[in-house]
C-alpha positions as CSV (number, residue, x, y, z in Angstrom):
1,M,27.9,97.8,132.1
2,K,26.7,100.1,134.8
3,T,28.0,103.6,135.2
4,S,29.2,102.9,138.8
5,H,31.3,100.0,137.4
6,W,33.0,102.3,134.9
7,L,33.4,105.0,137.5
8,G,35.1,102.6,139.9
9,L,37.4,101.2,137.2
10,A,38.4,104.8,136.1
11,T,39.1,105.7,139.7
12,A,41.3,102.6,140.2
13,I,43.2,103.4,137.0
14,L,43.7,107.1,138.1
15,V,44.8,106.1,141.6
16,T,47.3,103.5,140.1
17,L,48.7,106.1,137.7
18,G,49.0,108.6,140.5
19,L,51.0,106.1,142.6
20,I,53.3,105.3,139.7
21,V,54.0,108.9,138.9
22,G,54.5,109.7,142.6
23,Y,56.9,106.8,143.0
24,E,58.9,107.8,139.9
25,Y,59.1,111.4,141.0
26,A,60.3,110.4,144.5
27,R,63.1,108.3,142.8
28,A,64.0,111.1,140.3
29,P,67.3,112.9,141.0
30,E,65.5,116.2,140.5
31,A,63.7,115.4,143.8
32,T,66.9,115.9,145.8
33,L,68.4,119.2,147.1
34,V,71.8,118.4,145.6
35,K,71.8,117.8,141.8
36,A,74.3,116.8,139.2
37,G,76.6,119.7,138.5
38,D,76.3,121.1,142.0
39,L,79.4,121.5,144.2
40,A,79.0,118.7,146.8
41,P,78.1,120.2,150.1
42,D,80.5,119.4,152.9
43,M,79.3,117.3,155.9
44,R,81.0,116.5,159.2
45,L,80.0,113.1,160.7
46,P,81.7,110.7,163.0
47,F,83.1,107.6,161.4
48,A,81.7,104.3,162.7
49,G,83.8,103.0,165.5
50,G,84.8,106.5,166.6
51,D,87.9,106.7,164.3
52,G,87.7,110.3,163.4
53,T,85.3,112.5,161.5
54,L,84.2,112.5,157.9
55,A,84.7,115.7,156.0
56,I,83.8,115.5,152.3
57,S,86.1,118.4,151.4
58,R,89.0,116.3,152.7
59,Y,88.7,114.1,149.6
60,R,89.1,116.8,146.9
61,G,91.3,115.4,144.1
62,R,89.7,112.0,144.4
63,V,86.6,110.6,142.9
64,L,84.1,110.1,145.7
65,L,81.0,107.9,146.0
66,I,78.8,108.7,149.0
67,A,76.1,106.1,149.6
68,M,73.5,106.7,152.3
69,F,71.9,103.6,153.7
70,M,70.0,101.9,156.5
71,S,70.5,98.4,157.6
72,G,66.8,97.4,157.5
73,C,66.4,98.5,153.8
74,K,66.1,95.6,151.3
75,H,67.8,97.6,148.5
76,C,70.6,98.6,150.9
77,E,71.1,94.9,151.8
78,R,71.4,94.0,148.1
79,D,73.6,97.0,147.3
80,A,76.2,96.6,150.1
81,P,78.2,93.7,148.7
82,K,78.3,95.4,145.2
83,L,79.5,98.6,146.8
84,E,82.2,96.7,148.5
85,R,83.3,95.1,145.2
86,L,83.3,98.5,143.5
87,H,85.4,99.9,146.4
88,R,87.9,97.0,146.2
89,A,88.2,97.3,142.4
90,Y,88.9,101.0,142.3
91,F,90.2,102.2,145.6
92,K,93.9,102.1,144.6
93,R,93.0,104.0,141.4
94,G,91.5,106.9,143.4
95,L,87.8,106.0,144.1
96,V,86.8,106.6,147.7
97,V,83.5,105.0,148.8
98,I,81.9,106.3,151.9
99,G,78.8,104.8,153.3
100,I,76.7,107.0,155.6
101,S,74.4,105.0,157.9
102,V,71.1,106.7,159.0
103,D,70.3,103.8,161.4
104,R,69.2,104.7,164.9
105,D,70.7,101.6,166.3
106,R,74.5,101.2,166.5
107,A,74.2,97.4,167.0
108,A,72.2,97.1,163.7
109,L,74.8,99.1,161.9
110,E,77.7,97.0,163.3
111,D,75.8,93.8,162.4
112,F,75.3,95.2,158.8
113,I,79.0,96.0,158.5
114,Q,80.0,92.5,159.7
115,R,77.5,90.6,157.6
116,H,78.6,92.3,154.4
117,E,82.3,92.4,155.4
118,L,82.4,96.1,154.5
119,T,85.9,97.7,154.4
120,F,85.0,101.1,152.9
121,Y,84.6,104.1,155.1
122,I,81.4,104.3,157.0
123,A,80.1,107.4,158.8
124,E,77.2,107.6,161.3
125,D,74.3,110.0,161.0
126,F,71.9,108.4,163.5
127,G,68.4,109.2,162.4
128,G,69.6,110.9,159.2
129,K,69.2,114.5,160.3
130,T,72.4,115.8,158.8
131,V,72.0,114.1,155.4
132,K,68.4,115.3,155.3
133,D,69.4,118.9,156.1
134,V,72.5,119.0,153.8
135,Y,71.5,116.7,150.9
136,G,67.7,116.5,151.3
137,S,68.1,112.8,151.7
138,W,65.1,110.9,153.0
139,R,64.9,107.8,150.8
140,M,67.3,105.0,151.2
141,P,69.5,104.0,149.5
142,E,70.6,107.3,148.0
143,A,74.1,107.9,146.5
144,Y,76.1,110.7,144.9
145,L,79.1,110.2,142.6
146,I,81.4,113.2,143.0
147,D,84.3,114.1,140.6
148,A,87.8,115.1,141.7
149,E,86.8,118.8,141.6
150,G,84.0,118.2,144.1
151,R,81.1,118.4,141.7
152,V,78.3,116.0,141.8
153,D,78.4,113.9,138.6
154,S,75.5,111.6,139.2
155,V,72.6,111.1,141.7
156,Y,71.3,107.6,142.4
157,L,68.0,107.0,144.2
158,G,67.0,103.4,145.1
159,G,68.8,100.2,144.4
160,V,71.8,100.3,142.0
161,D,73.9,97.6,140.4
162,W,77.2,99.1,141.5
163,V,79.2,96.6,139.4
164,S,77.3,97.0,136.2
165,P,79.2,98.0,133.0
166,R,77.4,101.4,133.0
167,I,78.5,102.3,136.5
168,R,82.0,100.9,136.1
169,T,82.5,102.9,132.8
170,R,81.4,106.1,134.5
171,V,83.7,105.6,137.5
172,E,86.6,104.8,135.1
173,E,85.9,108.0,133.1
174,L,85.9,110.1,136.2
175,L,89.1,108.4,137.5
176,E,90.9,109.0,134.3
177,R,89.9,112.7,134.3
178,S,90.9,113.1,138.0
179,G,94.6,112.8,137.3
180,F,95.0,110.9,140.6
181,E,98.4,109.3,140.9
182,P,98.4,106.3,143.2
183,K,101.4,106.2,145.6
184,I,103.5,103.1,144.9
185,P,105.1,101.8,148.1
């Protein structure tokens, strides 16, 4: 074979490896500003529909899952129904799921909420400036599982199977440690 053929093949392999490494780095929890073990930074964002303001610190004593998303994102579309199932399964036991939309279009967000029949809390950060400044978020979806003391337990980048045994087991462990006592009517 000619040298130019080998050179072209070697270049293609190196470019492919570079893309793979870059993609994996961008998905690695180490690529975020907020890491497991950190105290979750507080944010103040309006809830969708204008029903008050999200303040993460308000949920101390509860296990919190913050999921940043955008309606046009294919992983977000797949994750939304599973996040809803996780929310419904564990809300009464102390898990609070909060979605944070970085959409720029309120109509797209409202359509996303209706299509997926979402009942968990959803806050708006149009354009994602606040989540980028506070959490370093720029890839969607991105999520943070936060324990009852306000420490980040896990960072998730990209699509996640929120109803997988691994996730459910971790949520159950955090709920058990939280000492949350549901109020019985």
